[in-house]
C-alpha positions as CSV (number, residue, x, y, z in Angstrom):
1,M,-9.0,-18.7,-20.4
2,T,-6.1,-18.2,-18.0
3,T,-3.8,-15.2,-17.8
4,T,-0.9,-17.3,-19.2
5,E,-3.0,-18.3,-22.2
6,R,-3.9,-14.6,-22.9
7,A,-0.3,-13.6,-22.5
8,D,0.7,-16.2,-25.1
9,A,-1.9,-14.9,-27.5
10,G,-0.3,-11.5,-27.3
11,A,3.2,-12.8,-27.6
12,Q,3.9,-10.2,-30.4
13,Q,3.8,-7.4,-27.8
14,R,7.3,-6.0,-27.4
15,E,9.2,-6.2,-24.1
16,I,9.9,-2.8,-22.5
17,A,12.1,-2.0,-19.5
18,V,10.5,-1.6,-16.0
19,T,11.2,2.1,-15.2
20,V,8.4,3.0,-12.7
21,V,6.8,0.8,-10.0
22,D,3.7,2.2,-8.3
23,T,3.3,0.8,-4.8
24,D,-0.2,2.2,-4.0
25,V,-3.2,1.8,-6.3
26,H,-6.7,1.3,-5.1
27,P,-9.1,-1.0,-7.1
28,L,-12.8,-1.1,-6.5
29,P,-15.4,-3.7,-7.4
30,V,-17.9,-2.5,-10.0
31,S,-20.7,-3.0,-7.5
32,T,-21.5,-4.6,-4.2
33,D,-23.4,-7.3,-6.0
34,V,-20.3,-8.3,-7.9
35,L,-18.4,-8.5,-4.6
36,K,-21.2,-10.5,-3.0
37,S,-20.8,-13.1,-5.8
38,Y,-17.4,-14.0,-4.4
39,A,-18.6,-14.3,-0.7
40,P,-19.7,-17.4,1.1
41,A,-23.5,-17.7,0.7
42,E,-24.1,-17.9,4.4
43,W,-22.3,-14.6,4.9
44,V,-23.8,-12.4,2.2
45,D,-26.8,-11.3,4.3
46,K,-24.7,-10.9,7.4
47,I,-22.0,-8.7,6.0
48,W,-24.3,-6.6,3.6
49,P,-27.7,-6.3,5.3
50,T,-27.7,-2.6,4.7
51,G,-25.6,-0.2,2.6
52,N,-23.4,0.8,5.5
53,A,-23.1,-2.4,7.5
54,V,-19.5,-3.0,6.6
55,T,-18.3,0.6,6.6
56,P,-20.7,2.8,8.5
57,V,-20.6,6.6,8.1
58,P,-17.4,7.8,9.9
59,H,-17.7,9.8,13.1
60,F,-16.4,13.0,11.7
61,Y,-17.7,15.7,9.3
62,D,-16.8,15.5,5.6
63,T,-17.7,17.3,2.4
64,P,-21.3,16.8,1.3
65,D,-20.4,14.6,-1.7
66,S,-17.7,12.6,0.0
67,Y,-19.7,9.4,-0.1
68,K,-20.4,9.8,-3.8
69,T,-16.8,10.5,-4.9
70,M,-15.0,8.6,-2.1
71,S,-12.1,11.1,-2.5
72,L,-11.6,9.9,-6.1
73,R,-10.3,11.8,-9.1
74,L,-13.2,12.8,-11.2
75,D,-11.2,12.3,-14.4
76,A,-10.5,8.7,-13.4
77,A,-14.2,7.7,-13.6
78,P,-14.5,5.0,-16.4
79,P,-16.3,6.2,-19.6
80,G,-18.8,3.4,-19.2
81,G,-19.7,4.6,-15.7
82,G,-18.9,3.5,-12.2
83,F,-16.4,4.6,-9.6
84,A,-12.8,5.5,-10.5
85,G,-10.7,2.4,-10.0
86,S,-13.5,-0.1,-10.9
87,D,-12.4,-0.7,-14.5
88,P,-9.1,-2.4,-14.7
89,D,-8.6,-1.7,-18.5
90,F,-9.4,2.0,-18.1
91,A,-7.1,2.2,-15.1
92,A,-4.4,0.5,-17.2
93,K,-4.8,3.1,-20.0
94,Q,-4.6,6.0,-17.6
95,L,-2.0,4.8,-15.2
96,L,0.2,2.4,-17.2
97,V,0.0,3.8,-20.7
98,E,-0.5,7.6,-20.1
99,A,1.3,8.1,-16.8
100,G,4.1,5.7,-17.6
101,V,3.8,3.2,-14.7
102,S,5.4,-0.1,-15.6
103,I,4.0,-2.3,-12.7
104,A,1.4,-1.3,-10.1
105,S,0.7,-2.8,-6.7
106,L,-3.0,-3.0,-5.8
107,E,-4.3,-2.4,-2.3
108,P,-8.1,-2.8,-1.9
109,M,-9.7,-0.7,0.8
110,C,-12.0,-2.8,3.1
111,D,-12.6,-3.3,6.8
112,A,-15.4,-4.2,9.2
113,Q,-16.2,-4.0,12.9
114,L,-16.6,-7.6,14.0
115,P,-13.5,-9.9,13.7
116,Q,-15.0,-12.8,11.8
117,A,-17.0,-10.5,9.5
118,E,-13.8,-8.7,8.7
119,H,-11.9,-11.9,8.0
120,V,-14.7,-13.1,5.6
121,L,-14.9,-9.7,3.9
122,K,-11.1,-9.6,3.2
123,S,-11.1,-13.2,2.1
124,T,-13.9,-12.2,-0.3
125,Y,-11.9,-9.3,-1.6
126,N,-8.9,-11.6,-2.2
127,D,-11.0,-13.9,-4.4
128,W,-12.4,-11.0,-6.3
129,L,-9.0,-9.3,-6.8
130,A,-7.3,-12.5,-7.9
131,D,-10.1,-13.3,-10.5
132,V,-10.9,-9.8,-11.9
133,W,-7.7,-7.8,-11.7
134,L,-4.9,-10.5,-11.6
135,D,-6.4,-12.9,-14.1
136,K,-9.2,-11.7,-16.4
137,H,-7.6,-8.2,-16.8
138,N,-4.0,-9.0,-16.4
139,G,-2.9,-10.5,-19.7
140,H,-0.1,-7.9,-19.7
141,G,1.0,-9.1,-16.3
142,R,1.5,-5.6,-14.9
143,W,-0.9,-5.7,-12.0
144,R,0.3,-7.0,-8.7
145,G,-1.9,-7.6,-5.7
146,S,-2.1,-7.8,-1.9
147,I,-3.5,-10.5,0.3
148,S,-5.9,-8.7,2.5
149,V,-6.0,-10.0,6.1
150,S,-7.7,-9.0,9.3
151,A,-5.4,-7.7,12.1
152,Q,-8.1,-8.7,14.6
153,T,-7.6,-12.5,13.8
154,P,-3.9,-13.2,13.3
155,D,-4.4,-17.0,13.2
156,Q,-7.0,-16.7,10.4
157,A,-4.8,-14.1,8.7
158,A,-1.9,-16.6,8.7
159,R,-4.2,-19.2,7.1
160,E,-5.2,-16.7,4.4
161,V,-1.6,-16.1,3.6
162,E,-1.0,-19.8,3.3
163,R,-4.1,-20.0,1.0
164,W,-2.6,-17.5,-1.5
165,A,1.1,-17.9,-1.1
166,G,2.7,-18.9,-4.4
167,H,0.2,-17.0,-6.5
168,P,2.4,-15.4,-9.2
169,Y,0.9,-11.9,-8.9
170,L,0.2,-11.6,-5.1
171,V,3.3,-10.0,-3.7
172,Q,2.5,-8.8,-0.2
173,V,0.1,-9.1,2.8
174,L,-2.1,-6.1,3.6
175,M,-3.7,-5.2,6.9
176,T,-5.1,-2.0,8.4
177,P,-3.2,-0.3,11.2
178,Q,-6.5,0.2,13.2
179,T,-5.7,-2.6,15.5
180,R,-7.9,-1.8,18.6
181,G,-5.0,-0.7,20.6
182,I,-2.6,-3.6,19.8
183,P,0.7,-2.3,18.5
184,F,2.4,-4.0,15.6
185,G,5.3,-5.3,17.7
186,S,3.0,-7.3,19.9
187,P,3.3,-11.2,19.9
188,H,-0.4,-11.0,19.0
189,F,0.7,-10.7,15.3
190,D,3.3,-13.5,15.4
191,P,1.3,-16.1,13.5
192,L,0.8,-13.7,10.7
193,Y,4.4,-12.5,10.7
194,R,5.7,-16.1,10.7
195,A,3.5,-17.0,7.7
196,A,4.4,-13.9,5.7
197,A,8.1,-14.2,6.4
198,R,8.2,-17.9,5.6
199,H,6.8,-17.1,2.1
200,G,8.9,-14.0,1.6
201,L,5.9,-11.7,1.6
202,P,6.2,-8.2,3.0
203,V,3.5,-7.1,5.4
204,A,2.1,-3.8,4.3
205,T,-0.3,-1.5,6.1
206,H,-2.6,1.2,4.9
207,L,-5.2,3.2,6.8
208,M,-8.8,2.9,5.8
209,G,-10.6,6.2,5.5
210,Q,-14.2,4.9,5.3
211,T,-13.9,3.1,8.6
212,P,-16.3,2.2,11.5
213,F,-16.1,4.5,14.5
214,E,-14.6,1.8,16.7
215,L,-11.6,1.5,14.4
216,I,-10.8,5.2,14.0
217,P,-7.6,5.9,15.8
218,V,-8.2,7.8,19.0
219,Y,-5.6,10.5,19.6
220,P,-4.6,12.0,23.0
221,V,-6.7,15.0,22.2
222,G,-9.7,13.0,21.2
223,N,-11.3,11.9,17.9
224,P,-10.7,13.8,14.7
225,A,-13.5,16.2,13.9
226,H,-13.0,16.4,10.1
227,W,-11.7,14.1,7.4
228,H,-8.7,16.3,6.8
229,D,-7.8,16.0,10.5
230,F,-8.0,12.2,10.1
231,F,-6.0,12.3,6.9
232,A,-3.2,14.6,8.1
233,S,-2.7,12.6,11.4
234,W,-2.1,9.2,9.8
235,P,1.7,9.4,10.5
236,L,1.0,9.6,14.2
237,L,-0.4,6.1,14.1
238,Y,2.5,4.8,11.9
239,V,5.1,6.3,14.4
240,S,3.5,4.3,17.2
241,H,3.5,1.0,15.2
242,L,7.1,1.6,14.0
243,M,8.4,2.1,17.6
244,S,6.6,-1.0,18.7
245,L,8.0,-3.1,15.9
246,V,11.5,-2.1,17.0
247,F,11.2,-1.8,20.8
248,D,9.0,-4.8,21.3
249,G,11.4,-7.1,19.4
250,A,9.3,-8.1,16.4
251,F,12.2,-7.9,14.0
252,D,14.4,-10.1,16.3
253,R,11.6,-12.7,16.6
254,H,11.1,-12.5,12.8
255,P,14.4,-11.7,11.1
256,D,13.0,-12.1,7.6
257,L,10.0,-9.9,8.2
258,R,9.6,-6.8,6.0
259,V,7.0,-4.1,6.7
260,V,5.7,-1.4,4.3
261,F,4.0,1.8,5.6
262,I,1.8,3.0,2.8
263,E,0.4,6.5,2.3
264,G,1.6,7.9,5.6
265,G,4.4,10.0,4.1
266,F,8.0,9.5,5.2
267,T,9.6,12.8,6.2
268,W,8.8,11.9,9.8
269,A,11.0,8.8,9.7
270,M,14.4,10.4,10.3
271,P,13.5,12.3,13.5
272,V,11.7,9.2,14.9
273,M,14.7,7.0,14.1
274,S,17.1,9.5,15.7
275,R,15.0,9.7,18.8
276,M,14.7,5.9,19.1
277,D,18.5,5.6,18.8
278,R,19.0,8.1,21.6
279,I,16.6,6.3,23.8
280,W,18.2,2.9,23.1
281,Q,21.7,4.3,23.8
282,A,20.6,5.7,27.1
283,R,18.3,2.8,28.2
284,R,19.7,-0.3,26.7
285,G,19.3,-2.2,29.9
286,D,15.5,-1.7,29.6
287,L,15.4,-3.0,26.0
288,P,17.0,-6.5,26.0
289,P,15.2,-7.6,22.8
290,V,16.7,-4.7,20.9
291,R,20.3,-5.9,20.1
292,R,21.1,-3.2,17.5
293,R,20.5,0.5,17.0
294,P,16.8,1.0,16.2
295,S,17.7,2.9,13.0
296,E,19.5,-0.2,11.8
297,Y,16.3,-2.3,12.2
298,V,14.3,0.3,10.3
299,R,16.8,0.5,7.4
300,E,16.9,-3.3,7.0
301,H,13.2,-4.2,7.7
302,V,11.0,-1.2,6.8
303,R,10.0,0.5,3.6
304,F,7.9,3.7,3.2
305,T,5.9,4.8,0.2
306,T,6.4,8.3,-1.0
307,Q,2.8,9.6,-1.4
308,P,1.8,12.1,-0.2
309,L,4.9,14.1,-1.2
310,E,5.5,17.3,0.8
311,D,4.7,20.3,-1.3
312,A,7.9,22.1,-0.4
313,D,10.6,24.0,-2.3
314,T,12.1,21.4,-4.5
315,V,15.8,22.2,-3.9
316,K,15.4,22.4,-0.1
317,F,13.2,19.2,-0.2
318,R,15.9,17.3,-2.0
319,A,18.5,18.6,0.4
320,Y,16.4,17.2,3.3
321,L,16.1,13.9,1.6
322,D,19.8,13.8,1.1
323,M,20.2,14.4,4.8
324,M,17.6,11.7,5.6
325,D,19.6,9.2,3.6
326,L,16.6,6.9,3.1
327,G,17.1,6.3,-0.6
328,D,17.1,2.5,0.0
329,N,13.8,2.6,2.1
330,L,11.5,4.7,-0.1
331,M,9.2,3.3,-2.8
332,F,7.3,5.5,-5.3
333,S,3.5,5.6,-5.1
334,T,0.7,7.5,-6.8
335,D,-2.4,6.8,-4.7
336,Y,-4.3,6.3,-7.9
337,P,-7.3,7.0,-8.4
338,H,-7.6,9.4,-5.4
339,W,-7.5,13.2,-5.6
340,S,-4.1,13.2,-3.8
341,Y,-2.5,11.4,-6.7
342,D,1.2,12.0,-7.3
343,S,2.2,11.5,-10.9
344,P,5.5,9.9,-11.8
345,A,6.4,13.0,-13.8
346,Y,5.7,15.3,-10.8
347,A,7.5,13.1,-8.3
348,I,10.7,12.1,-10.1
349,N,12.4,15.5,-10.1
350,R,11.7,16.0,-6.4
351,F,14.1,13.3,-5.4
352,P,18.0,13.6,-5.3
353,R,19.4,12.5,-8.6
354,D,21.3,9.6,-7.1
355,Q,18.2,8.2,-5.4
356,R,15.7,8.5,-8.3
357,E,16.2,5.1,-9.8
358,R,16.0,3.3,-6.5
359,I,12.9,5.2,-5.4
360,M,11.0,5.0,-8.6
361,R,11.9,1.4,-9.5
362,G,14.7,-0.4,-7.8
363,N,13.6,-0.7,-4.2
364,A,10.2,-2.1,-5.1
365,T,11.6,-4.4,-7.7
366,A,13.9,-5.9,-5.1
367,L,11.3,-6.1,-2.4
368,Y,8.6,-7.7,-4.5
369,R,11.0,-9.6,-6.8
370,L,9.6,-8.0,-9.9
371,P,10.8,-8.6,-13.5
372,G,13.1,-6.2,-15.3
373,T,10.8,-6.0,-18.4
374,V,7.1,-6.2,-19.1
375,K,4.8,-6.5,-22.1
376,S,3.9,-3.2,-23.7
377,L,0.4,-2.0,-24.1
378,P,-1.3,-0.6,-27.2
379,G,-0.3,3.0,-27.6
380,E,2.4,2.9,-25.0
381,P,5.6,4.8,-26.0
382,L,9.0,3.1,-25.7
383,R,10.6,4.4,-22.6
384,D,14.3,3.8,-21.7
385,D,14.4,6.0,-18.6
386,V,12.2,6.8,-15.6
387,V,9.1,8.8,-16.8
388,G,9.6,12.5,-16.3
389,A,13.2,12.4,-15.3
390,E,15.3,15.3,-16.4
391,P,18.8,14.4,-15.4
392,G,20.3,17.7,-16.6
393,V,17.7,19.9,-15.0
394,E,17.5,20.9,-11.4
395,S,14.1,22.6,-10.8
396,S,13.7,25.0,-7.9
């Protein structure tokens, strides 16, 4: 039975307004064996010969139970057992019904060391995601997915985009920013960017935490010693890729390209944009591909997701966001089902009032061409406004 047939069977469900779009949710397969069932037979024993062949133990210290919980919320574990994020229906209950998310974008977490193995692994994840989350458990039509591709093999990545382009629920391309020293603005990525732009699909990037040593970003001071060092320093990698996209002319080569930086925060964006503008103004002769101010490219081509929100005084934080003036570039995200989850009710009142609707719903709806209404789920209350919004209250 197809998703369309299931939706027709539930036609008595009422339509409710889309008020919150979550741009960062991480699904997991129930087991490695389930994932293997979607892989080419000749690759199963090559990619999964041992438990850590695809994602070996990272080269930094972590908490003793990190490989059991994978930084997941304990309360998000399905009642029937398994990892948090492995049961689409329980995730829908927790995130869509109880937290009030209208539509959620799914970003599977997977990478591998060898280029061809990574391409096959990500292609396998695409088949699994499309079948399990976007068809069998998407009768409500409220899950959206990402086409996972390998940054190491841009030609194969482009073909993977072509394979899935036109799928009704796959709304973006996803690659990791661990690119073995190749910045995002390099022509290396042009085949992928051309394919994505041709089909109107944004290219999103999200760091992978359980990653092979060779793919961990190496910083000027050396490798991170702990997971929290690694987690806190993600924006440094995003800053480098953002500068490359602008200064190396990727947006001039691909004027329809849109890029989304996921789970790297965003408060760093304004000072980086300002610094790029000053460099461009002083050294324009060295930057012939950059025809406009760098900040103009960022505002037109780049989106940032909000999680993790800074835990700062709310009034001062909102004042800073006002000064940043990035209301058109931010998209709300929860990072469900990880421990760093930002709920809609927590996030909404941290944003300036005139930016809330755009951040919580409008920007993502426009970028991903999402509908204005969705089918309600059993037990879901009728909501006419953004979840948690208190227009008359200014918390401090």
